[in-house]
C-alpha positions in Angstrom: -19.4 34.0 -1.8 -16.7 34.5 -4.4 -13.1 34.4 -3.1 -10.5 37.2 -3.1 -7.2 35.8 -4.4 -4.1 37.4 -2.9 -0.6 37.3 -4.4 2.6 39.0 -3.4 4.8 39.3 -6.5 8.1 41.1 -6.2 9.2 42.9 -3.0 6.6 45.6 -2.7 3.3 44.5 -4.4 0.1 43.0 -3.2 -2.2 41.8 -6.0 -5.9 41.0 -5.4 -8.2 39.5 -7.9 -12.0 38.9 -7.8 -14.8 38.3 -10.4 -18.1 40.1 -10.4 -21.4 39.2 -12.2 -21.6 42.6 -14.0 -20.0 44.2 -17.0 -16.8 46.3 -16.5 -18.7 49.7 -16.9 -20.9 48.9 -13.9 -18.0 47.7 -11.7 -15.9 50.8 -12.7 -18.8 53.1 -11.8 -19.2 51.4 -8.5 -15.6 52.4 -7.8 -15.9 56.0 -8.9 -19.5 57.2 -8.2 -20.0 58.5 -4.6 -23.6 57.4 -4.4 -22.5 53.8 -5.1 -19.3 53.9 -3.1 -21.3 54.8 0.0 -23.3 51.6 -0.3 -20.5 49.1 -0.3 -16.9 50.3 0.3 -15.5 49.2 3.6 -15.3 46.2 5.9 -18.3 45.0 8.0 -19.3 47.6 10.5 -17.6 50.5 8.6 -19.5 53.1 6.6 -18.4 56.0 4.5 -19.3 59.3 6.0 -17.4 61.4 3.5 -16.8 60.5 -0.2 -15.2 63.1 -2.5 -14.3 62.1 -6.1 -12.9 64.4 -8.7 -12.7 61.8 -11.4 -10.0 63.1 -13.8 -6.3 62.7 -14.2 -4.8 64.9 -11.5 -8.1 65.0 -9.6 -8.2 64.3 -5.9 -10.2 61.8 -3.9 -11.0 61.6 -0.2 -12.8 58.9 1.9 -13.7 59.0 5.6 -15.2 56.0 7.5 -17.0 55.6 10.8 -16.4 52.2 12.4 -17.4 50.3 15.5 -17.2 51.9 18.9 -16.5 55.4 17.5 -13.5 54.3 15.3 -12.5 56.6 12.5 -10.4 56.1 9.4 -9.6 58.3 6.4 -7.5 58.2 3.3 -7.1 60.0 0.0 -4.9 60.6 -3.0 -4.7 61.7 -6.6 -6.0 60.0 -9.7 -3.1 59.2 -12.1 -5.1 57.4 -14.8 -8.8 57.3 -15.6 -9.8 55.0 -18.5 -13.4 54.0 -18.1 -14.2 51.1 -18.0 -10.8 49.5 -18.3 -8.4 51.0 -15.8 -8.3 53.3 -12.7 -4.9 54.3 -11.1 -4.5 56.5 -8.1 -2.2 57.2 -5.2 -3.2 56.4 -1.6 -2.2 57.6 1.8 -4.0 57.1 5.1 -4.3 60.0 7.7 -3.0 57.7 10.5 -0.7 55.5 8.5 1.4 52.9 10.3 3.9 52.5 7.4 6.0 55.0 5.4 5.4 56.3 2.0 2.6 56.7 -0.6 0.9 53.6 -2.2 0.2 53.4 -5.9 -3.1 51.5 -6.6 -4.1 50.2 -10.0 -7.5 48.6 -10.7 -7.9 46.8 -14.0 -11.4 45.7 -15.1 -11.2 42.9 -17.6 -14.3 41.9 -19.6 -15.0 38.2 -19.4 -18.2 38.3 -21.5 -20.8 39.7 -19.1 -18.7 39.3 -16.0 -15.7 41.3 -14.8 -12.3 40.2 -13.5 -11.0 42.9 -11.2 -7.3 43.0 -10.6 -6.1 45.4 -7.9 -2.4 46.0 -7.6 -1.1 47.8 -4.5 2.5 48.9 -4.8 4.0 50.1 -1.5 7.0 52.4 -1.0 9.1 49.8 0.7 9.1 46.0 1.5 8.6 46.9 5.1 5.4 48.8 4.3 4.0 45.8 2.5 4.9 43.5 5.4 3.0 45.8 7.8 -0.1 45.7 5.6 0.0 41.9 5.2 -0.1 41.6 9.0 -3.5 43.3 9.0 -6.7 41.5 8.1 -6.7 43.3 4.8 -8.0 40.5 2.6 -10.9 39.9 5.0 -12.0 43.5 5.0 -11.8 43.7 1.2 -13.9 40.5 0.9 -16.6 41.9 3.2 -16.8 45.0 1.1 -16.9 43.0 -2.1 -19.8 41.0 -0.8 -21.7 44.2 -0.3 -20.7 45.3 -3.8 -22.2 42.1 -5.2 -25.6 43.0 -3.8 -25.3 46.6 -5.2 -24.5 45.3 -8.7 -27.5 42.9 -8.6 -30.0 45.6 -7.8 -32.0 47.0 -10.7 -31.1 50.7 -11.3 -33.9 53.1 -10.2 -35.2 55.3 -13.0 -36.0 58.9 -12.0 -38.4 60.4 -14.6 -39.5 64.0 -14.6 -43.2 63.8 -15.0 -44.8 67.3 -14.4 -43.8 70.9 -13.7 -46.4 72.9 -11.8 -46.9 76.4 -13.4 -48.5 79.0 -11.1 -51.3 81.0 -12.8 -54.0 83.3 -11.6 -56.6 82.5 -14.3 -56.8 78.8 -15.2 -59.0 79.2 -18.3 -56.8 82.0 -19.7 -53.7 80.0 -19.1 -55.3 76.9 -20.6 -56.1 78.8 -23.7 -52.6 80.1 -24.0 -50.8 76.8 -23.6 -53.3 74.7 -25.6 -54.4 77.0 -28.4 -51.3 79.2 -28.8 -48.5 76.9 -27.9 -50.2 73.7 -29.1 -49.8 71.7 -25.9 -52.1 68.7 -25.8 -54.7 68.8 -23.0 -54.4 65.5 -21.2 -57.1 66.2 -18.7 -59.0 68.9 -16.9 -60.3 67.6 -13.6 -62.0 69.1 -10.6 -60.8 66.9 -7.8 -62.7 68.5 -4.9 -64.1 71.9 -4.3 -61.3 74.4 -4.8 -59.0 72.0 -6.5 -58.7 71.8 -10.3 -56.0 70.1 -12.2 -55.3 70.8 -15.9 -52.4 68.7 -17.3 -50.9 69.7 -20.7 -48.1 68.1 -22.6 -45.9 69.8 -25.3 -45.8 67.9 -28.6 -43.2 65.1 -28.4 -42.4 65.7 -24.7 -42.2 63.1 -22.0 -42.9 65.7 -19.3 -46.1 67.7 -18.8 -47.1 70.9 -17.1 -49.9 71.3 -14.6 -51.9 74.4 -14.0 -55.0 74.7 -11.8 -56.4 75.8 -8.5 -55.3 74.7 -5.0 -52.0 73.2 -6.3 -49.2 75.4 -5.2 -48.2 78.3 -3.0 -46.0 79.8 -5.6 -47.2 83.3 -6.7 -48.6 83.4 -10.2 -45.9 84.4 -12.7 -43.0 83.5 -10.4 -41.8 80.5 -12.4 -38.7 81.1 -14.6 -36.1 79.0 -16.4 -38.4 76.3 -17.7 -36.9 75.2 -21.0 -38.4 73.7 -24.2 -36.1 72.0 -26.8 -36.7 72.1 -30.5 -34.6 71.1 -33.5 -35.0 74.5 -35.3 -35.4 77.5 -33.0 -36.0 79.9 -36.0 -39.0 77.9 -37.2 -40.3 77.6 -33.6 -40.0 81.3 -33.1 -42.0 81.9 -36.4 -44.7 79.6 -35.3 -45.0 81.3 -31.9 -45.2 84.7 -33.5 -47.8 83.6 -35.9 -49.9 82.4 -33.0 -49.8 85.7 -31.3 -47.1 84.9 -28.7 -44.9 87.8 -27.7 -41.5 86.0 -28.3 -38.0 87.4 -28.4 -35.7 87.4 -31.4 -33.4 84.4 -31.6 -30.3 84.9 -29.4 -27.0 83.1 -30.0 -24.6 82.4 -27.1 -20.9 82.2 -27.7 -17.4 83.2 -26.4 -18.4 86.8 -26.8 -21.6 86.3 -24.7 -25.1 86.6 -26.1 -26.1 88.5 -29.3 -28.9 88.4 -31.9 -28.5 85.4 -34.1 -27.2 85.8 -37.7 -28.5 83.9 -40.7 -25.3 81.9 -41.1 -25.1 80.9 -37.4 -25.1 77.2 -36.4 -27.5 77.5 -33.5 -27.2 73.9 -32.3 -27.1 74.0 -28.4 -26.5 77.8 -28.4 -29.7 79.3 -30.0 -32.5 80.5 -27.7 -35.8 82.4 -27.9 -37.8 83.6 -24.9 -41.4 84.2 -24.1 -43.7 84.6 -21.1 -47.2 83.3 -20.5 -50.1 85.7 -19.5 -49.1 85.7 -15.9 -45.4 86.3 -16.6 -44.0 82.8 -16.1 -40.8 82.8 -18.2 -39.9 80.2 -20.7 -36.9 79.5 -22.9 -36.8 77.6 -26.2 -33.4 76.1 -27.1 -32.3 74.5 -30.3 -30.7 71.1 -30.0 -30.2 69.2 -33.3 -27.5 67.0 -31.9 -25.9 66.6 -28.4 -22.2 66.9 -27.8 
């Protein structure tokens, strides 16, 4: 296990250093993303039960732990500096603090070429406050948490890919004709699994996600789906194609500070241009133009 090095420069500071086998961005995220913090932050036997992070300068954070034999601990503060992935500075105060004043904590993440040197500087309000903290097994608790962090950093991130959206329809063949022949979705398969269960999977051109229509697939009422969104690089051309194929599609709408309005010829519709249509059952779709992402 890697060692946590502790130094006490000046009258009020404690400086802890430790290296991690991960780039600074990963280590920084482990300090600031609640889903990661819950997996490692705390000494052995302690687990975060509340983790609130408003990651911005002036944003507040709050951690609460449950420990052995019903023990409880909580602290919080305000972020003073957020510079991903190099530096994170915040204030800190415990609910049941045994020393006076607020602590300023600075975490610096140095890139060592694939590994990260983390330097954490704790600046206490008074020398007496620092002396009180040094009397606690602070370094041991930090080391135990960092050992858990090592394991988190070694795990391969889990990818969550949206695969299909079930669209509730009343007439499968009619819906299949609409999505395949009018919208141009590719028919991946049309399978009768068992009596009363039919699965038709269709994929929009260029999409990594498909839709599924069929029988025996959902309890949603036909036509009850809304808010499904397609993305194109030119919403005006997409609308023209839909209209030419007999789809009842809205005019192109532009969203802006004044709300929504019909699009003008000179509008830049990137991210703000939409057109709308429904399928034969009334399921509602939106088409958005995204030519570049902010």
